[in-house]
C-alpha positions in Angstrom: -15.2 8.6 -15.4 -14.9 10.1 -18.9 -11.5 11.2 -18.1 -10.4 7.9 -17.0 -11.9 6.0 -20.2 -10.1 8.5 -22.4 -6.7 7.9 -20.5 -7.1 4.2 -20.7 -8.0 4.3 -24.3 -5.0 6.5 -25.1 -2.7 4.3 -23.1 -3.7 1.1 -25.3 -3.5 2.9 -28.4 -0.2 4.3 -27.7 1.1 0.8 -26.9 -0.3 -0.7 -30.1 1.6 2.0 -32.1 4.9 1.6 -29.9 4.8 -2.1 -30.6 4.8 -1.6 -34.3 7.5 1.0 -34.2 9.8 -1.3 -32.1 9.2 -4.1 -34.7 10.6 -2.7 -38.2 10.6 -6.2 -39.8 6.7 -6.6 -39.0 6.3 -2.8 -40.5 8.3 -3.5 -43.3 6.5 -6.8 -44.3 3.2 -5.2 -44.3 4.3 -3.3 -47.4 5.6 -6.3 -49.2 2.2 -7.8 -50.4 0.7 -4.6 -51.8 4.0 -3.5 -53.3 4.1 -6.9 -55.1 0.5 -7.0 -56.3 1.3 -3.3 -57.6 4.2 -4.1 -59.4 3.3 -7.6 -60.8 -0.4 -6.7 -61.8 0.6 -3.1 -62.7 3.4 -4.1 -65.0 2.0 -7.4 -66.2 -1.6 -6.3 -67.1 -1.2 -2.6 -67.4 -0.3 -2.6 -71.4 -2.5 -5.8 -72.0 -5.7 -4.3 -70.4 -5.3 -0.5 -71.3 -8.1 1.9 -70.7 -10.9 0.8 -68.6 -12.8 4.0 -68.6 -12.3 7.5 -70.3 -9.1 8.9 -68.7 -8.6 5.8 -66.5 -6.0 3.2 -67.3 -5.3 0.0 -65.2 -2.8 1.5 -63.0 -5.1 4.5 -62.1 -7.8 1.6 -61.3 -5.6 -0.5 -59.6 -3.7 2.0 -57.3 -6.8 2.9 -55.2 -7.5 -0.7 -54.7 -3.9 -1.2 -53.4 -4.4 1.7 -50.9 -7.3 -0.2 -49.6 -5.7 -3.4 -49.5 -2.8 -2.0 -47.4 -5.3 -0.6 -44.9 -7.2 -3.9 -45.0 -4.3 -6.0 -44.2 -2.9 -3.8 -41.3 -6.5 -3.5 -39.7 -7.2 -7.4 -39.8 -4.0 -8.1 -38.2 -5.0 -5.9 -35.3 -6.1 -9.2 -33.6 -2.7 -10.5 -33.2 -1.9 -8.1 -30.2 -4.8 -9.6 -28.4 -3.7 -13.2 -28.8 -0.2 -12.2 -28.1 -1.3 -10.6 -24.8 -3.1 -13.6 -23.8 -0.3 -16.1 -24.5 2.1 -13.9 -22.6 -0.3 -13.2 -19.7 -0.4 -9.4 -20.2 -4.2 -9.8 -21.1 -5.2 -10.6 -17.5 -3.5 -7.6 -16.3 -5.1 -5.4 -18.8 -8.5 -6.8 -17.7 -8.0 -6.0 -14.3 -6.7 -2.6 -14.9 -9.0 0.4 -14.2 -10.3 0.6 -17.6 -13.4 -0.7 -19.2 -13.4 -3.7 -21.7 -14.9 -1.2 -24.2 -12.0 1.0 -23.6 -9.6 -1.9 -24.2 -11.2 -2.6 -27.6 -11.5 1.1 -28.6 -7.7 1.7 -27.9 -6.5 -1.2 -29.8 -8.7 -0.1 -32.7 -7.5 3.5 -32.6 -4.0 2.4 -32.4 -4.5 0.0 -35.5 -6.3 3.0 -37.4 -3.0 5.4 -36.8 -0.8 2.4 -38.0 -3.1 1.9 -41.2 -3.1 5.7 -41.9 0.8 5.7 -41.7 1.3 2.9 -44.0 -1.4 3.9 -46.5 0.6 7.4 -46.4 3.8 5.6 -47.3 2.0 3.8 -50.4 0.7 7.2 -51.4 4.3 8.4 -51.9 4.4 6.3 -54.8 1.5 7.9 -56.7 3.6 10.4 -58.6 6.1 7.9 -59.9 3.1 5.8 -61.5 1.2 8.6 -62.9 -1.3 9.1 -60.2 -2.2 12.6 -59.1 -2.6 13.3 -55.2 -4.3 16.6 -54.4 -5.4 18.3 -51.2 -9.0 17.8 -52.3 -8.2 14.2 -52.7 -6.6 13.7 -49.5 -9.5 15.7 -47.6 -11.9 13.0 -49.0 -9.4 9.8 -48.7 -8.3 10.3 -44.9 -11.8 10.0 -43.2 -12.7 7.1 -45.7 -9.3 5.2 -44.6 -10.3 5.8 -41.0 -13.8 4.5 -41.4 -12.3 1.4 -43.4 -9.5 0.8 -40.8 -12.1 1.0 -37.9 -14.4 -1.3 -39.3 -11.8 -4.0 -40.4 -9.8 -3.7 -37.2 -12.8 -4.4 -35.2 -13.5 -7.4 -37.3 -9.8 -8.6 -36.5 -10.2 -8.1 -32.8 -13.7 -9.8 -33.0 -12.0 -12.8 -34.4 -9.0 -12.9 -32.1 -11.2 -12.8 -28.9 -11.5 -16.6 -28.8 -8.2 -17.4 -30.3 -5.5 -19.3 -28.0 -2.4 -19.0 -30.2 -1.0 -16.8 -32.6 -0.5 -19.7 -35.1 -4.4 -20.4 -34.8 -5.3 -16.8 -35.3 -2.9 -16.3 -38.5 -4.4 -19.3 -40.1 -7.9 -18.0 -39.7 -6.7 -14.7 -41.0 -5.0 -16.4 -44.1 -8.1 -18.1 -45.0 -10.1 -15.0 -44.9 -7.7 -12.3 -46.5 -7.4 -13.6 -50.0 -11.0 -14.3 -50.6 -12.1 -11.0 -49.2 -9.1 -9.3 -51.0 -10.0 -10.8 -54.6 -13.8 -10.4 -54.1 -13.4 -6.7 -53.1 -12.9 -5.3 -56.6 -9.2 -4.5 -55.8 -7.9 -6.3 -59.2 -10.9 -6.1 -61.6 -14.4 -4.3 -61.6 -17.2 -6.1 -60.1 -19.8 -5.0 -62.7 -18.5 -7.4 -65.4 -18.2 -10.5 -63.3 -20.6 -13.4 -63.3 -23.8 -12.9 -61.3 -23.0 -15.4 -58.4 -19.5 -13.9 -58.0 -21.1 -10.4 -57.9 -23.6 -11.4 -55.4 -21.0 -12.9 -53.1 -18.9 -9.8 -53.3 -21.9 -7.6 -51.9 -21.6 -9.5 -48.7 -18.0 -8.4 -48.4 -17.4 -5.4 -46.4 -14.2 -4.6 -47.9 -16.0 -4.2 -51.3 -17.4 -1.0 -50.2 -14.3 0.2 -48.6 -12.3 -0.2 -51.9 -15.2 1.2 -53.9 -15.2 4.1 -51.7 -11.4 4.9 -52.0 -11.5 4.5 -55.8 -14.4 7.0 -55.8 -12.1 9.4 -54.2 -9.4 9.1 -56.9 -11.6 8.6 -59.9 -14.3 11.3 -59.0 -11.7 13.8 -60.2 -11.3 12.1 -63.6 -15.0 12.5 -64.5 -18.5 11.3 -63.7 -18.1 8.5 -66.3 -15.6 6.7 -64.7 -17.0 6.0 -61.3 -20.4 5.1 -63.0 -18.4 2.3 -65.4 -16.3 1.0 -62.6 -18.2 1.2 -59.4 -20.1 -1.2 -57.3 -23.9 -1.7 -58.4 -26.3 -2.5 -55.5 -30.0 -3.4 -56.5 -29.4 -1.7 -59.8 -27.8 1.6 -58.3 -24.2 2.5 -58.6 -22.9 3.3 -55.1 -21.5 6.7 -54.4 -18.6 7.4 -52.4 -20.8 8.7 -49.4 -23.1 5.7 -49.5 -20.2 3.3 -49.7 -18.8 5.1 -46.7 -21.9 4.8 -44.7 -22.1 1.2 -45.3 -18.7 0.7 -43.8 -19.7 3.0 -41.0 -22.7 0.8 -40.2 -20.6 -2.4 -40.5 -17.9 -0.8 -38.3 -20.3 0.2 -35.5 -21.9 -3.5 -35.6 -18.4 -5.3 -35.5 -17.1 -2.8 -32.8 -20.2 -3.5 -30.7 -19.8 -7.2 -31.0 -16.0 -7.0 -30.1 -16.8 -5.1 -27.1 -19.4 -7.5 -26.2 -17.2 -10.5 -26.7 -14.3 -8.7 -24.8 -16.8 -8.4 -21.9 -17.2 -11.9 -21.7 -13.6 -12.6 -21.1 -12.8 -14.2 -17.7 
């Protein structure tokens, strides 16, 4: 049974990756918005804002957020495959295949995680050109964090897609969620200096902890002061990278469980 489950997960994950590889236009489009924000915000506000903490200028603050945003956008769009499969009748064939509903969800999530890691890796290639240093120690911290973030948010995307009947409807819901979640996550500005109501809302945004964990991975090498000044504060405590990761992992487990439960109720 375990072997059948693993094989089914592998097949579903492979299909998710293959679908993206065969659609270069969709793959390229996923880089457009992060690159646009990096260029526009980085060039437009970099000199205006200047230093944000000792050893941290605006570009060094923004770049980790852009990496988190790239993973976020790829992961949230994971539900498109569910809606697409339903529209073209493939979902019925998948549901009667010898693989559990949980295996289908896990396979789609894993496939999305692989795609998100690939796209984040492409964005990391830009780091030397904008003055951001990438080390093996940083990568050792960053890769597990991006896996956790992508796993959590791709589960959310699938959960949203389970009841959707058209790609247009799903994309409309996603567009309504992407920008509020993105701007309330601290990608573009530190959340410790915003109005109280905005700070409170941001704490309920799972992406907040994902972006903060990725930023910790980059800024911890700069010095202890930078993460403390720019990090997310919860109940008066500045969250550490490990604590952010644990929050994201907990959210991921809940969302994956809910996605599997919702998928299990599919006729």
